[in-house]
C-alpha positions as semicolon CSV with decimal commas, in nm:
position;residue;x (nm);y (nm);z (nm)
1;M;12,625;12,771;15,197
2;P;12,265;12,915;15,228
3;G;11,997;12,738;15,431
4;P;11,715;12,536;15,297
5;T;11,475;12,708;15,055
6;F;11,165;12,565;15,236
7;Q;11,088;12,548;15,606
8;S;11,133;12,200;15,760
9;K;10,818;12,265;15,989
10;P;10,470;12,181;15,850
11;F;10,217;12,463;15,880
12;I;9,987;12,408;16,169
13;N;9,712;12,668;16,219
14;S;9,638;12,676;16,592
15;S;9,389;12,961;16,598
16;A;9,088;12,877;16,807
17;A;8,843;12,997;16,527
18;N;8,959;12,744;16,284
19;A;8,974;12,458;16,537
20;N;8,603;12,499;16,604
21;S;8,497;12,524;16,235
22;F;8,295;12,267;16,070
23;A;8,582;12,154;15,832
24;A;8,813;12,104;16,121
25;R;8,565;11,900;16,314
26;Y;8,479;11,697;16,017
27;R;8,850;11,628;15,944
28;G;8,893;11,515;16,293
29;S;8,596;11,286;16,286
30;L;8,674;11,148;15,937
31;N;8,997;10,991;16,086
32;K;8,782;10,817;16,344
33;H;8,487;10,717;16,135
34;P;8,604;10,708;15,760
35;F;8,331;10,475;15,617
36;L;8,046;10,655;15,794
37;L;8,153;11,013;15,696
38;F;8,302;10,952;15,339
39;G;8,215;10,607;15,217
40;L;7,845;10,594;15,299
41;P;7,774;10,949;15,156
42;F;7,952;10,848;14,837
43;I;7,754;10,517;14,790
44;A;7,440;10,696;14,872
45;T;7,506;10,957;14,606
46;M;7,578;10,678;14,339
47;V;7,258;10,501;14,433
48;A;7,048;10,831;14,421
49;G;7,203;10,925;14,086
50;S;7,114;10,582;13,945
51;F;6,751;10,644;14,050
52;F;6,748;10,996;13,901
53;L;6,908;10,887;13,571
54;T;6,682;10,595;13,509
55;P;6,402;10,791;13,350
56;A;6,653;10,968;13,115
57;T;6,792;10,631;13,007
58;A;6,437;10,517;12,949
59;L;6,353;10,813;12,742
60;R;6,668;10,748;12,514
61;Y;6,565;10,380;12,443
62;E;6,200;10,484;12,380
63;R;6,303;10,725;12,115
64;H;6,538;10,467;11,972
65;D;6,260;10,216;11,972
66;R;6,024;10,471;11,788
67;K;6,284;10,528;11,525
68;V;6,324;10,148;11,463
69;K;5,948;10,101;11,457
70;Q;5,904;10,386;11,211
71;L;6,159;10,233;10,981
72;S;5,992;9,892;10,997
73;T;5,654;10,060;10,919
74;E;5,798;10,209;10,604
75;E;5,934;9,891;10,497
76;A;5,599;9,707;10,553
77;M;5,449;9,966;10,312
78;G;5,691;9,839;10,046
79;L;5,900;10,148;9,977
80;G;6,215;9,948;9,948
81;K;6,089;9,683;9,707
82;D;6,153;9,844;9,366
83;R;6,520;9,943;9,455
84;R;6,793;9,757;9,274
85;K;7,050;9,557;9,474
86;I;7,394;9,715;9,485
87;D;7,718;9,525;9,420
88;M;8,022;9,705;9,500
89;R;8,236;9,554;9,228
90;E;7,966;9,627;8,968
91;E;7,960;9,993;9,084
92;Y;8,352;10,009;9,072
93;Y;8,370;9,889;8,723
94;R;8,081;10,098;8,602
95;L;8,240;10,411;8,726
96;A;8,590;10,326;8,624
97;T;8,480;10,251;8,247
98;K;8,289;10,592;8,241
99;D;8,469;10,861;8,056
100;I;8,574;11,096;8,322
101;D;8,679;11,378;8,088
102;D;8,331;11,408;7,900
103;W;8,102;11,584;8,154
104;E;7,939;11,911;8,180
105;Q;7,865;12,114;8,490
106;K;7,487;12,235;8,524
107;R;7,330;12,432;8,786
108;V;7,025;12,305;8,974
109;K;6,719;12,492;8,908
110;R;6,606;12,693;9,218
111;L;6,243;12,726;9,335
112;P;6,083;13,069;9,283
113;G;6,206;13,307;9,568
114;E;6,480;13,081;9,665
115;H;6,846;13,236;9,696
116;D;7,055;13,096;9,413
117;G;7,384;13,179;9,574
118;I;7,522;13,409;9,296
119;L;7,694;13,716;9,419
C-alpha cells in the first residue's frame, strides 16, 4: 500500500529573511492585538468611505429633485390639461373591435438630407 499523498507536516518557513519581514511581524502582532490591527482600521475605512460618498449621494438626490421640479413646472404651465383620460377597458375594446386585417403600411416622410434606410 502506497504512503499518503500529502505530507503530514505543515509547511513552516523558518528562513531569517521572512521572519523579519513586515508581513511576518504583522501576523505575529495580529494574534496579540486583533482589534487594534484589524478591527480599528476596518471601522476607520468604513467611516472615511461614508464621508467621501456623502457628496456623491447628495448630487444624486439633487439631480432627482431637479427632474421632479421640472416636471411640476411643466404641469403648472398646463401642458397636461387637454389630454384625455385613459381607461384600460375602453382601450381594450376599442382595439379589439377594430378590423385588424384592414390596414396599410406607410413609410414615414424623412427630413431633407436624412438617411431613409433604403439600401
